[in-house]
Structure formats: C-alpha cells, structure tokens
C-alpha angles and dihedrals in degrees: 000000000000114000109235096187122110112258111273115257124228090267095044113226089349087077095062110108093202122020121174117176129185119201108198139164142112120311110276100033094106103262099145098048093044095045091050093050092045092051089051091051093049096038086235135148111263115216116193102196094203092055092041092054092051096044093048095043094245097137108110099188146331115257104217095191095051094034092227142112117254109219133195099249095192092054092046089051091052091049091050090049089052092052092047090059089066100037129053095190116053137159112201116195131193143093089267097038090118088062096058106039125089126257095263093059124113112237120209114189112200118208135190133184102272094224088055089044090055090056092049095050093046088050088054089057097249116163119254094254093052092046090051093050094051096041090050091050090052093046091052098043093242098157092046093048092049092048093051091047091052100041110012122241102279098087099032126101124184122209128191101216094186109128092357124118120235088248091055091051092049090050090052090051091051091050091053092048092050094047094246092117126038115239115250139191129183092047095142137048106186093173089059094057120099092237092059092080094062091043092052090051090052091049091052091049092052091048091055096049 
C-alpha cells in the first residue's frame, strides 16, 4: 500500500510545523486515555470535546432517551478553530472530533470488538438503550464512515484497540505520523466475525422491548 504520509523529518513528528490530530470512535474504545497520552508525547494541546462543550456552554439540551448531551456542533467547531489559532500542535478527542477539525487534520478512528464494547459500557452503568446505540454504531462502522465522508480516506487511519494497551496505540499513531507505518482503513469486519450473530440477536431483542 502506498504511504500517503509526508516524509518524516529529522526530528520525527517534532518537525511538523502544524499538526492537528482528531481521535474519534465510539464511547468505550479508549479515546480519552489515548488522546491524553498522545498529547503528552507530542507536547500538544489536548481538547476533550465533551468537557469543552460543557465549559463553554455549548450543550443545547439533554436527551433523556439517549442519555447524552446534544451539543451545538457549529459553535463547537468555531471554538476549536479559535483554539487552533493559538496552538500549532493539537489533539482533539471525541466521537464527533472528525466533524470539527480542519481539512489538514489527521483522523485516527479507534475501534473495539463490539461484544467487548458492550461489556465495557454496561460496566460503566450505561442504560440499555445507550449501550445498544453505541454498540450498533461500532458494529456498523458509523464513526469510520462519517470520517471518510467528511475528510476522504487519505488522512485517516483506523486502529483496532482490542487487546492493545494505550501505549501501543499511541506508538502506532506516532509511526503513522512519521511515515514509518502506512495508514490503513477497513482493518475490521465485525459483521464477519462468529460472535456477531449473537450480538445482532441481542440488538433485535432490545429494539423490540
């Protein structure tokens, strides 16, 4: 596969004058931990979109059925743009991060086996409806599809975080940024896995309750 990354500079990613990175994916895939570690490695500003929306008063309402905050995406995008004017190295994290970063950003879509994701979200105490919504989104590649639709495939890299440590994921991201690893998408096919059948049956059961 042809490597689409810029050639690594002598100082690796340290040589990039402007480096904007979006870490996106379904809730429970490890975005926050990985984004924080990556920002530390790159000496970059870490923007947690959920916290940003709350701190800046950009939450429009609370969706009781979906158990989630509804944010004003346009206002969040403007706030991110404002922060980017003062920082050349930024890691933006959130399940809609790909919707608020500029066209020259790198997009890293984190994935996790949806049956394992279900366990994680249930452990967090999420309601059944919210677990269903997020597991279904992971099963059907929603975040990846949205990212490709928004930015094209050339600056997107997909990582299956299942059974990987946060440090291993960060190292893979660094390798992509430095051109030592080609970017890839389409690395998972959850629907083709044997466990998908049982998960689909569970999703149908929840939908009919």
